[in-house]
N, C-alpha and C positions, 0 to 999 in steps of 0.2 A: 504494500500500500504506500509506504513512504520510501522515496528514493533518498539518497544521501543529501542532495541539495535541499529538498523540501524539508527534511528533518532539521538540517542546519538552520534554515531560514525560520522555521517554526519556533525553534528554541530561542531565537533572537527577537522575535516580534514582541513588542510590548503591548499587551492587550489592556483595555480598560477594565475596571472591575464591574461586577454586577450592579453595584450601587451607582456607578457612573453611567452604566447603560440606562438605568431607570431615569436618571437625571437628563440624559441625552434625549430619551423618548418623551418625557414629560415636558421638557422645554419646547418641544415641537407640538405639544398639545395632542399627542397620540395615545390611544388606549392599547392595552395588551392585545385585544381582539383585532384592532385595526392593523397592528404590526403583523400579527399572525396570518392575516389574509395574504400577505406578501412574502411569506417564507414558509418553509416546510417544518415549522415547529409550532406546537400548540401554545395557546395563551398561558396555559398552566405551567408549561416548562419555562417559558420566558419569565414568568413571575418567580419561579423557583430559582432561576439563574440570577435574577435581579436581587433576590433576598439572600442569596448564598446557600439555599437549601440544597441545590444541585451544583456541582462544579461545572465551570464553563469549559467546553471543549473547543477545539479549533473550528469544527463544523458548526456548533451552536453559535459561536461568536460571530462568524461571518454571515450565517443565516439571519441572525437578529439585527446586526448592523445594516446589512443590505435591506432587510425588511423595513427597518426604520426609515432608511433613505427613500425607498420606493413609496412607502405610505405617506411620507411627508410630501414627496413630489406630486402624488395623486391629490393630496389635500390642497396643495397650492394650485394645481390645475383647476380644481372645482371652484376655488375661491376667485379665480381670475375670469371665470366664465360669466 
């Protein structure tokens, strides 16, 4: 699954914490469900990652961050119509 370069890069990526993910999401006025619509992770798991109940994985991290970005873009598009 991991090649040498991917593992090397993963070990050096500084991810934000679950608490910071929540702040990032809330600053954009997004709900857990709204973000979950744009990623392959349930709202429950997103909440568990944000509160530290579940550890964040590389996959979860990128799914959530991309979900927040996509949900925010969709929100901005709706507001500009």
